[in-house]
N, C-alpha and C positions, 0 to 999 in steps of 0.2 A: 546557819540561821537558827535563831532561838525562838521557841514558841512561848506563849504565855506573857503575862505582864512583867516587864522589867521595872527596876526602881525608877520612879518618875520624879527626878529632882526638879525639873522644869517642864511645864506643859507647853507644847508648841502651840502657837496661835494658828498655825496652818492646819487645815483639815487633813486627816490621814488619807493616803491613797487606798482605795478599796479594790481588791482583786476578787474575781468570781471564779469558783471552781464547781464543776458538776461531779456528782458521785452517781455512777450508773452501773448497770448490770442486770442480770436476770432476776426473776421472781424469787424472793427468799434468800438472796445471796449475802445479805448483811449490810445493805446500804444505810438503813435507819440506825442500826447498831453503830456503824462507823461514825456517822455524824454525831450521835449522842456521846460517843466515847471521847471526842476531841473538843466539842463546843464549850466555850467559856460561859455561855449563857444557856438557859434552859432551852433546848431545841424545840422549834416549832414542828409538830408532827401532824400529818393528816391521815392517820390510820383508821381504818374501819374494819369491823368484823367480817370475815369471810362468810358467805351465805350459801345456801343450797342453790339459789338462782345463779350464782357465779361458778358453780362447780363445772358446768360444761365448757367454760372458757378459761378457767384458771387451772393450769396444770400444776398440781401439788406433788408430783412424783419426786421423791427424794426429800421433800419438806412436809411430810404428812402431818407433822405436829404443829404447823403454822396455823395460827388462828386469826391473824389480822393482816391487812395489806395497806400499803400507801396508795392513796387515790389521787393525790395532787403532787405533793413534794414534802421533803424534809428540809429544814433550814437551821444552820448553825453559824456561829461566828468565832473567829480566833484573832487575837491581836498578836501579830508577829513582832512588832516593835511600835514605838510611839507614832511613827508616821506611816504604818502599813497594817492594814486589816484585811483578813481573808474571810470571804463569805462562802459558805458551802451550801449547795442546793442538791439534795438527793432526789433523783428522778423515780417515778413509779416504774415497776418492772414488767407489768403485763402489757401485752400488745394493745389491748383496748384503750390504754391511756397514752399511747404514743403521740397523739395529737398535741400533748403538752410539751413534748421535748423541744420543739422549735422555739417556743416562747422561753423556756428555761435556759436554752443554749445561747440566747442573744447576749453578747458582751462577755462570754466566758473566756478566761485566759487559757484554761485547759480542763482536763477531766481525769477522774479515776474510774477505770473500768474494773469492777470487782468480779472475780471468777471463782467458781467452785469446781474443783477437779472431778467431783462426782457427776456434775452436769455442765461440763465445759462448753457444750454447744449453746447453752443459754446466753453466753456473752457475745456470740457471733454478731448479733444485731447491733449491740452497742459499739463494738469495734468498727463495724462497717459504717455506722452513723458518723462517728468522729473522723474516720479516715476520709469519707466522702466530703466532709465539710472543712477539712484541713485544721481541725481542732486538736492540738497536741494532747496526748493522754499517756498515763502510766497504767499498765495492767497489773493489778494487785490480786494475787491468789489468796483468798481467805482460807486459812488453815483450820477447817472445821475438825472437831474431835472425831477421830475414826476415819477421816479422809486420807487417801494416799497422798503423800507429799512428793510430787514429781519435781525434778530439777527445773529451774527457771527456763533453761534452754529447751527442755522437752515441751514445756507449755508454749513457748514461743513458736516452736516448729508445728505443734498441733493446731495453733491458731493462724499460722502463716503470717506472723507479724513482721513488720519492717524491722530491720536490724537496729534502727535507732530508737525504737520504742522500749522504754524501761520496763522490766518485768521483775516484780518483787513478791516474796512470800510475806504475808502479814496475818495478824490476828485483829480483826475489826473490833474486838472488845477491849483491846489494850491501847491506852493513850500513846505510849511511846512508839508502838508499832505503827499506829496511824500517822504519827508525826513524820516518820520516815517516808511514808507513802506520799504525803502532801509536799514534803520538801522535794521529793523526786519529780513530782508534777511541775512545781514552780520552776525548778532548775532546768528541766527539760524544755519547758515553754520559753524561758528566757534565753536559753543557750542556742536556740535555732529552730525549735519546734514551731515557732510562730512564723507566719509569712506576711509579707506586704503590709496591707492596711491594718491587719490585726496587730502586728508588731508596733506600728506607728501609734496605734490607739493606746498601747500600754506605755 
């Protein structure tokens, strides 16, 4: 699968198929960065400054330098080929914005769950969310500078993931690394991660 715009000798009169993916995970794990690294358009961001009022409810342990937070979603777009477009929706990470997840998840082909090995427990809620709803996902470990890089199987065991869930190491700042993660999600969903009505819809 090739990302980016290929040579367009002839433009198809048929509208391209649009697939929707979510990018989820804990607070400060790199969701906004991932969407920005891969999007072919200027990504839509809904970031606001962290305030003193939010300090009691926003756990910044391990991300003390973070100054902004996503309060609704991030949005980006990638053209896979002339007849196929991928839309990315980054979810907010804090518990107080979880009411938005059900709306964002409607019609999603699959999801990326970003994890930080320094705060692995922060992605438990996202893993549980997609497992309960039968939405295929790939677990992507964002390799932060200075973080211990555990083997993929060690991360799988720590999170008690189903054997069929892909686990990859990635750098959310690097376009090529993000491409590998998105290809994994699409292939996982199309190869059997989808069930019943969801598969028929695609």
